[in-house]
Short mmCIF file of the C-alpha atoms (twelve columns), coordinates in Angstrom:
data_MODEL
# 
_entry.id   MODEL 
# 
loop_
_atom_site.group_PDB 
_atom_site.id 
_atom_site.type_symbol 
_atom_site.label_atom_id 
_atom_site.label_alt_id 
_atom_site.label_comp_id 
_atom_site.label_asym_id 
_atom_site.label_seq_id 
_atom_site.Cartn_x 
_atom_site.Cartn_y 
_atom_site.Cartn_z 
_atom_site.pdbx_PDB_model_num 
ATOM 1   C CA . MET A 1   96.802 79.895  49.968 1 
ATOM 2   C CA . SER A 2   93.446 78.636  48.684 1 
ATOM 3   C CA . ASP A 3   90.117 78.494  50.498 1 
ATOM 4   C CA . TYR A 4   89.309 75.086  51.978 1 
ATOM 5   C CA . ILE A 5   85.626 75.944  52.566 1 
ATOM 6   C CA . GLU A 6   83.767 78.233  50.140 1 
ATOM 7   C CA . PHE A 7   80.219 79.592  50.155 1 
ATOM 8   C CA . SER A 8   79.068 81.291  46.963 1 
ATOM 9   C CA . GLY A 9   75.676 83.022  46.809 1 
ATOM 10  C CA . VAL A 10  74.156 80.624  49.329 1 
ATOM 11  C CA . CYS A 11  70.463 81.132  50.087 1 
ATOM 12  C CA . LYS A 12  68.329 79.138  52.524 1 
ATOM 13  C CA . ALA A 13  64.759 79.580  53.743 1 
ATOM 14  C CA . PHE A 14  62.525 77.517  55.991 1 
ATOM 15  C CA . ASP A 15  58.945 78.047  54.848 1 
ATOM 16  C CA . ASP A 16  58.651 81.852  54.638 1 
ATOM 17  C CA . GLN A 17  61.618 82.606  56.876 1 
ATOM 18  C CA . VAL A 18  64.770 83.559  54.986 1 
ATOM 19  C CA . VAL A 19  67.789 82.478  57.043 1 
ATOM 20  C CA . LEU A 20  70.652 82.882  54.565 1 
ATOM 21  C CA . ASP A 21  70.439 85.458  51.792 1 
ATOM 22  C CA . ASP A 22  73.200 85.397  49.151 1 
ATOM 23  C CA . VAL A 23  75.997 84.519  51.601 1 
ATOM 24  C CA . THR A 24  79.468 84.453  50.059 1 
ATOM 25  C CA . PHE A 25  82.760 83.863  51.886 1 
ATOM 26  C CA . GLY A 26  85.785 81.605  52.050 1 
ATOM 27  C CA . VAL A 27  87.808 80.056  54.846 1 
ATOM 28  C CA . GLU A 28  91.467 79.948  53.910 1 
ATOM 29  C CA . THR A 29  93.240 76.650  54.477 1 
ATOM 30  C CA . GLY A 30  94.896 76.517  57.900 1 
ATOM 31  C CA . THR A 31  93.044 79.516  59.352 1 
ATOM 32  C CA . THR A 32  90.251 79.989  61.908 1 
ATOM 33  C CA . PHE A 33  87.137 81.901  60.818 1 
ATOM 34  C CA . ALA A 34  84.530 83.002  63.377 1 
ATOM 35  C CA . ILE A 35  80.924 83.767  62.500 1 
ATOM 36  C CA . LEU A 36  79.326 86.179  64.954 1 
ATOM 37  C CA . GLY A 37  75.717 86.982  65.673 1 
ATOM 38  C CA . PRO A 38  73.052 86.664  68.350 1 
ATOM 39  C CA . SER A 39  71.238 83.395  68.991 1 
ATOM 40  C CA . GLY A 40  68.780 82.380  66.301 1 
ATOM 41  C CA . VAL A 41  70.362 84.362  63.479 1 
ATOM 42  C CA . GLY A 42  71.361 81.304  61.432 1 
ATOM 43  C CA . LYS A 43  74.978 80.691  62.416 1 
ATOM 44  C CA . SER A 44  74.453 76.964  63.010 1 
ATOM 45  C CA . VAL A 45  72.594 76.722  59.702 1 
ATOM 46  C CA . LEU A 46  75.826 77.828  58.028 1 
ATOM 47  C CA . LEU A 47  77.783 75.063  59.759 1 
ATOM 48  C CA . ASN A 48  75.256 72.442  58.708 1 
ATOM 49  C CA . HIS A 49  75.648 73.539  55.091 1 
ATOM 50  C CA . ALA A 50  79.431 73.139  55.339 1 
ATOM 51  C CA . VAL A 51  79.089 69.403  56.052 1 
ATOM 52  C CA . GLY A 52  76.115 68.774  53.807 1 
ATOM 53  C CA . PHE A 53  73.504 68.204  56.517 1 
ATOM 54  C CA . LEU A 54  71.576 70.993  54.782 1 
ATOM 55  C CA . ALA A 55  71.604 71.883  51.090 1 
ATOM 56  C CA . PRO A 56  71.238 75.471  49.866 1 
ATOM 57  C CA . ASP A 57  68.127 76.572  47.997 1 
ATOM 58  C CA . ALA A 58  70.496 78.485  45.708 1 
ATOM 59  C CA . GLY A 59  74.240 78.928  45.449 1 
ATOM 60  C CA . GLU A 60  77.118 76.555  46.090 1 
ATOM 61  C CA . VAL A 61  79.098 75.158  49.003 1 
ATOM 62  C CA . ARG A 62  82.536 73.778  48.166 1 
ATOM 63  C CA . VAL A 63  84.891 71.821  50.399 1 
ATOM 64  C CA . ALA A 64  88.442 71.264  49.151 1 
ATOM 65  C CA . GLY A 65  87.229 72.450  45.755 1 
ATOM 66  C CA . ARG A 66  84.350 69.962  45.571 1 
ATOM 67  C CA . ASN A 67  80.758 71.138  45.202 1 
ATOM 68  C CA . LEU A 68  78.551 69.402  47.796 1 
ATOM 69  C CA . ARG A 69  75.424 69.776  45.674 1 
ATOM 70  C CA . GLY A 70  74.398 66.498  44.103 1 
ATOM 71  C CA . MET A 71  76.809 64.360  46.123 1 
ATOM 72  C CA . THR A 72  75.715 60.862  47.048 1 
ATOM 73  C CA . ASP A 73  75.332 59.878  50.699 1 
ATOM 74  C CA . ARG A 74  78.617 57.969  50.423 1 
ATOM 75  C CA . GLU A 75  80.432 61.015  49.038 1 
ATOM 76  C CA . LEU A 76  79.010 63.229  51.785 1 
ATOM 77  C CA . ALA A 77  80.121 60.690  54.389 1 
ATOM 78  C CA . GLU A 78  83.675 61.040  53.060 1 
ATOM 79  C CA . ILE A 79  83.418 64.842  53.306 1 
ATOM 80  C CA . ARG A 80  82.246 64.527  56.923 1 
ATOM 81  C CA . LYS A 81  85.335 62.508  57.787 1 
ATOM 82  C CA . LYS A 82  87.465 65.388  56.521 1 
ATOM 83  C CA . VAL A 83  85.263 68.127  58.044 1 
ATOM 84  C CA . GLN A 84  84.236 67.289  61.602 1 
ATOM 85  C CA . LEU A 85  81.420 69.154  63.380 1 
ATOM 86  C CA . VAL A 86  81.664 69.616  67.158 1 
ATOM 87  C CA . PHE A 87  78.138 70.203  68.448 1 
ATOM 88  C CA . GLN A 88  77.355 72.639  71.261 1 
ATOM 89  C CA . SER A 89  76.154 69.770  73.454 1 
ATOM 90  C CA . GLY A 90  79.188 67.629  72.653 1 
ATOM 91  C CA . ALA A 91  76.765 64.926  71.430 1 
ATOM 92  C CA . LEU A 92  78.619 62.155  73.253 1 
ATOM 93  C CA . PHE A 93  77.068 58.697  73.528 1 
ATOM 94  C CA . ASP A 94  75.830 58.347  77.111 1 
ATOM 95  C CA . SER A 95  76.346 54.573  77.214 1 
ATOM 96  C CA . LEU A 96  80.008 54.716  76.126 1 
ATOM 97  C CA . THR A 97  83.075 55.719  78.119 1 
ATOM 98  C CA . VAL A 98  85.196 58.671  77.047 1 
ATOM 99  C CA . SER A 99  87.665 56.338  75.301 1 
ATOM 100 C CA . GLU A 100 84.865 54.478  73.545 1 
ATOM 101 C CA . ASN A 101 83.347 57.774  72.385 1 
ATOM 102 C CA . VAL A 102 86.654 58.904  70.912 1 
ATOM 103 C CA . ALA A 103 87.106 55.517  69.226 1 
ATOM 104 C CA . PHE A 104 83.647 55.611  67.643 1 
ATOM 105 C CA . PRO A 105 84.690 57.326  64.349 1 
ATOM 106 C CA . LEU A 106 87.263 54.554  63.859 1 
ATOM 107 C CA . MET A 107 84.700 51.760  63.749 1 
ATOM 108 C CA . ASP A 108 84.549 49.926  60.423 1 
ATOM 109 C CA . THR A 109 87.799 51.554  59.263 1 
ATOM 110 C CA . GLY A 110 89.729 48.302  59.283 1 
ATOM 111 C CA . LEU A 111 92.252 49.611  61.791 1 
ATOM 112 C CA . GLY A 112 93.561 47.067  64.271 1 
ATOM 113 C CA . GLU A 113 92.614 47.236  67.935 1 
ATOM 114 C CA . ASP A 114 96.110 48.305  68.983 1 
ATOM 115 C CA . THR A 115 96.134 51.098  66.394 1 
ATOM 116 C CA . VAL A 116 92.729 52.361  67.548 1 
ATOM 117 C CA . GLU A 117 93.778 52.326  71.195 1 
ATOM 118 C CA . ALA A 118 96.983 54.207  70.379 1 
ATOM 119 C CA . ARG A 119 95.151 56.860  68.359 1 
ATOM 120 C CA . VAL A 120 92.508 57.346  71.068 1 
ATOM 121 C CA . ALA A 121 95.205 57.774  73.700 1 
ATOM 122 C CA . GLU A 122 97.062 60.227  71.450 1 
ATOM 123 C CA . LYS A 123 93.982 62.407  70.851 1 
ATOM 124 C CA . LEU A 124 93.019 62.420  74.535 1 
ATOM 125 C CA . ARG A 125 96.538 63.564  75.406 1 
ATOM 126 C CA . LEU A 126 96.406 66.235  72.711 1 
ATOM 127 C CA . VAL A 127 93.332 67.851  74.278 1 
ATOM 128 C CA . GLU A 128 94.670 67.176  77.777 1 
ATOM 129 C CA . VAL A 129 91.857 64.928  79.037 1 
ATOM 130 C CA . GLU A 130 93.648 61.572  79.132 1 
ATOM 131 C CA . HIS A 131 92.750 61.321  82.829 1 
ATOM 132 C CA . LEU A 132 89.075 61.078  81.833 1 
ATOM 133 C CA . ALA A 133 89.493 58.020  79.601 1 
ATOM 134 C CA . ASP A 134 87.384 55.661  81.739 1 
ATOM 135 C CA . LYS A 135 84.744 58.205  82.767 1 
ATOM 136 C CA . MET A 136 81.159 58.210  81.515 1 
ATOM 137 C CA . PRO A 137 79.716 61.383  79.925 1 
ATOM 138 C CA . SER A 138 77.361 61.813  82.902 1 
ATOM 139 C CA . GLU A 139 80.435 62.326  85.089 1 
ATOM 140 C CA . LEU A 140 81.796 65.195  82.986 1 
ATOM 141 C CA . SER A 141 81.209 68.934  83.119 1 
ATOM 142 C CA . THR A 142 79.924 70.764  80.029 1 
ATOM 143 C CA . GLY A 143 83.405 72.008  79.217 1 
ATOM 144 C CA . MET A 144 84.972 68.585  79.566 1 
ATOM 145 C CA . LYS A 145 82.317 67.067  77.297 1 
ATOM 146 C CA . ARG A 146 83.297 69.568  74.628 1 
ATOM 147 C CA . ALA A 147 86.978 68.751  75.057 1 
ATOM 148 C CA . VAL A 148 86.189 65.052  74.603 1 
ATOM 149 C CA . ALA A 149 84.076 65.915  71.548 1 
ATOM 150 C CA . ILE A 150 87.125 67.674  70.075 1 
ATOM 151 C CA . ALA A 151 89.219 64.561  70.755 1 
ATOM 152 C CA . ARG A 152 86.587 62.443  69.006 1 
ATOM 153 C CA . ALA A 153 86.642 64.798  66.011 1 
ATOM 154 C CA . LEU A 154 90.429 64.560  65.881 1 
ATOM 155 C CA . ALA A 155 90.321 60.759  65.887 1 
ATOM 156 C CA . ALA A 156 89.105 60.868  62.289 1 
ATOM 157 C CA . GLU A 157 92.234 62.900  61.448 1 
ATOM 158 C CA . PRO A 158 90.236 65.595  59.614 1 
ATOM 159 C CA . ASP A 159 91.401 68.586  57.592 1 
ATOM 160 C CA . ALA A 160 88.865 70.905  59.231 1 
ATOM 161 C CA . ILE A 161 86.804 71.208  62.416 1 
ATOM 162 C CA . LEU A 162 83.639 73.270  62.860 1 
ATOM 163 C CA . TYR A 163 82.634 74.392  66.368 1 
ATOM 164 C CA . ASP A 164 79.086 75.355  67.367 1 
ATOM 165 C CA . GLU A 165 79.150 77.846  70.292 1 
ATOM 166 C CA . PRO A 166 82.143 76.165  71.972 1 
ATOM 167 C CA . THR A 167 82.308 78.461  75.032 1 
ATOM 168 C CA . THR A 168 78.586 78.799  75.764 1 
ATOM 169 C CA . MET A 169 77.506 77.797  79.293 1 
ATOM 170 C CA . VAL A 170 81.002 77.145  80.621 1 
ATOM 171 C CA . ASP A 171 82.876 79.122  83.260 1 
ATOM 172 C CA . PRO A 172 85.705 81.518  82.284 1 
ATOM 173 C CA . LEU A 173 88.451 79.045  83.175 1 
ATOM 174 C CA . LEU A 174 87.018 76.322  80.965 1 
ATOM 175 C CA . SER A 175 86.312 78.890  78.229 1 
ATOM 176 C CA . ALA A 176 90.006 79.736  78.235 1 
ATOM 177 C CA . THR A 177 90.879 76.029  78.080 1 
ATOM 178 C CA . ILE A 178 88.606 75.441  75.082 1 
ATOM 179 C CA . ASN A 179 89.921 78.548  73.310 1 
ATOM 180 C CA . ASN A 180 93.467 77.319  73.863 1 
ATOM 181 C CA . LEU A 181 92.523 73.939  72.390 1 
ATOM 182 C CA . ILE A 182 91.008 75.561  69.298 1 
ATOM 183 C CA . LYS A 183 94.122 77.665  68.761 1 
ATOM 184 C CA . LYS A 184 96.330 74.628  69.384 1 
ATOM 185 C CA . MET A 185 94.469 72.627  66.723 1 
ATOM 186 C CA . GLN A 186 95.227 75.344  64.179 1 
ATOM 187 C CA . LEU A 187 98.850 76.011  65.094 1 
ATOM 188 C CA . GLN A 188 99.979 72.460  65.886 1 
ATOM 189 C CA . LEU A 189 97.951 70.472  63.364 1 
ATOM 190 C CA . GLY A 190 97.353 73.108  60.676 1 
ATOM 191 C CA . LEU A 191 93.585 72.554  60.747 1 
ATOM 192 C CA . THR A 192 91.111 74.809  58.981 1 
ATOM 193 C CA . GLN A 193 88.419 75.851  61.472 1 
ATOM 194 C CA . MET A 194 85.056 77.606  61.632 1 
ATOM 195 C CA . VAL A 195 83.641 78.795  64.944 1 
ATOM 196 C CA . VAL A 196 80.122 80.142  65.388 1 
ATOM 197 C CA . THR A 197 79.630 82.224  68.509 1 
ATOM 198 C CA . HIS A 198 77.769 85.180  69.953 1 
ATOM 199 C CA . ASP A 199 80.729 85.930  72.226 1 
ATOM 200 C CA . ILE A 200 83.318 88.331  70.845 1 
ATOM 201 C CA . ALA A 201 85.441 88.866  73.939 1 
ATOM 202 C CA . ASN A 202 85.594 85.349  75.360 1 
ATOM 203 C CA . CYS A 203 85.800 83.385  72.123 1 
ATOM 204 C CA . ALA A 204 86.178 85.078  68.728 1 
ATOM 205 C CA . GLU A 205 88.783 87.560  69.930 1 
ATOM 206 C CA . LYS A 206 90.877 84.706  71.313 1 
ATOM 207 C CA . VAL A 207 90.852 82.251  68.395 1 
ATOM 208 C CA . ALA A 208 89.928 83.844  65.068 1 
ATOM 209 C CA . ASP A 209 92.098 85.102  62.223 1 
ATOM 210 C CA . ARG A 210 89.015 86.633  60.606 1 
ATOM 211 C CA . VAL A 211 85.466 87.236  61.794 1 
ATOM 212 C CA . ALA A 212 82.151 87.899  60.088 1 
ATOM 213 C CA . LEU A 213 78.881 89.254  61.505 1 
ATOM 214 C CA . LEU A 214 75.659 87.657  60.289 1 
ATOM 215 C CA . HIS A 215 72.605 89.942  60.306 1 
ATOM 216 C CA . ARG A 216 69.245 89.244  58.664 1 
ATOM 217 C CA . GLY A 217 70.701 86.489  56.527 1 
ATOM 218 C CA . ARG A 218 73.713 88.427  55.249 1 
ATOM 219 C CA . PHE A 219 77.221 89.259  56.334 1 
ATOM 220 C CA . VAL A 220 77.379 92.934  57.261 1 
ATOM 221 C CA . PHE A 221 81.077 92.588  58.138 1 
ATOM 222 C CA . ASN A 222 83.954 90.288  57.156 1 
ATOM 223 C CA . GLY A 223 87.472 91.131  58.305 1 
ATOM 224 C CA . THR A 224 89.896 91.024  61.213 1 
ATOM 225 C CA . ILE A 225 88.866 91.498  64.836 1 
ATOM 226 C CA . GLU A 226 90.728 94.829  64.854 1 
ATOM 227 C CA . GLU A 227 88.739 95.998  61.832 1 
ATOM 228 C CA . LEU A 228 85.530 94.868  63.556 1 
ATOM 229 C CA . TYR A 229 86.240 97.069  66.573 1 
ATOM 230 C CA . ARG A 230 87.033 100.039 64.299 1 
ATOM 231 C CA . SER A 231 83.943 99.637  62.092 1 
ATOM 232 C CA . ASP A 232 81.445 102.484 62.073 1 
ATOM 233 C CA . ASP A 233 78.665 100.399 60.520 1 
ATOM 234 C CA . PRO A 234 75.629 100.913 62.795 1 
ATOM 235 C CA . VAL A 235 74.728 97.203  62.919 1 
ATOM 236 C CA . VAL A 236 78.298 96.269  63.805 1 
ATOM 237 C CA . ARG A 237 78.489 98.999  66.442 1 
ATOM 238 C CA . GLU A 238 75.233 97.866  68.056 1 
ATOM 239 C CA . PHE A 239 76.574 94.325  68.354 1 
ATOM 240 C CA . VAL A 240 80.094 95.226  69.484 1 
ATOM 241 C CA . ASP A 241 79.044 97.979  71.905 1 
ATOM 242 C CA . ASP A 242 76.503 95.877  73.752 1 
ATOM 243 C CA . ASP A 243 77.133 96.342  77.475 1 
ATOM 244 C CA . SER A 244 77.964 92.697  78.082 1 
ATOM 245 C CA . TYR A 245 80.799 92.768  75.570 1 
ATOM 246 C CA . ARG A 246 82.205 96.049  76.887 1 
ATOM 247 C CA . VAL A 247 82.227 94.772  80.450 1 
ATOM 248 C CA . GLU A 248 83.784 91.431  79.448 1 
ATOM 249 C CA . ARG A 249 86.571 93.343  77.691 1 
ATOM 250 C CA . GLY A 250 87.232 95.376  80.838 1 
ATOM 251 C CA . GLU A 251 85.631 98.560  79.548 1 
ATOM 252 C CA . PRO A 252 83.323 100.694 81.697 1 
ATOM 253 C CA . ARG A 253 79.618 100.036 81.619 1 
ATOM 254 C CA . VAL A 254 77.634 102.956 80.223 1 
ATOM 255 C CA . GLU A 255 74.815 103.754 82.612 1 
ATOM 256 C CA . ALA A 256 71.494 104.871 81.164 1 
ATOM 257 C CA . SER A 257 70.850 108.525 81.946 1 
ATOM 258 C CA . GLY A 258 67.646 109.351 83.766 1 
ATOM 259 C CA . PRO A 259 65.343 112.350 83.199 1 
# 
């Protein structure tokens, strides 16, 4: 099976700060790929390259075999219909109801009102938030906003969805719900997915077929979650063995020894 999203030698700097340094990887069609790393390492910068919000200083980004470099705004808009980005905040429109938010990508598509209403209802049912249809975003929890944002992404009937820290700042129950939705989108709809997260135990471990660890602009690991846990690379071990991850995985906390 071919790669739906491909990065080849991608470099990106902001002023003197190098964020991506010769990053190369592919996301196979119909799989979920998680990019790990602490906050501020450049994970979201990768996502923004995948939909053409940012352009690399060097290298190429390809989606469905098409190089994003040099595309017109209209061509990029077509790519963004096929590759939907779910922001960490959800990015819902505060003045629109849940149903109206989900319908937003269908504006100016020429679809009839009945067709739009049916698709909105279908996507809300798919992510199990149909009971929220008439609510305003201000009435929703963080986790529910993200579920609605997934429904809105699905309304465009994309080939791929990108998730920016989907389980951050939500309780464990809602984290499990969001993880289940991500896995459901892959298994039921065959979507290609990228997830950026700092959370191995409560996100990447639950949803990803492959994971990569971003460190100082480069991937220091790219493989399965099992291979990640077995890695003896010192950078990987420092990230994986952090106390918070051990505790979240049910392993004993290592107490610092005193003099």
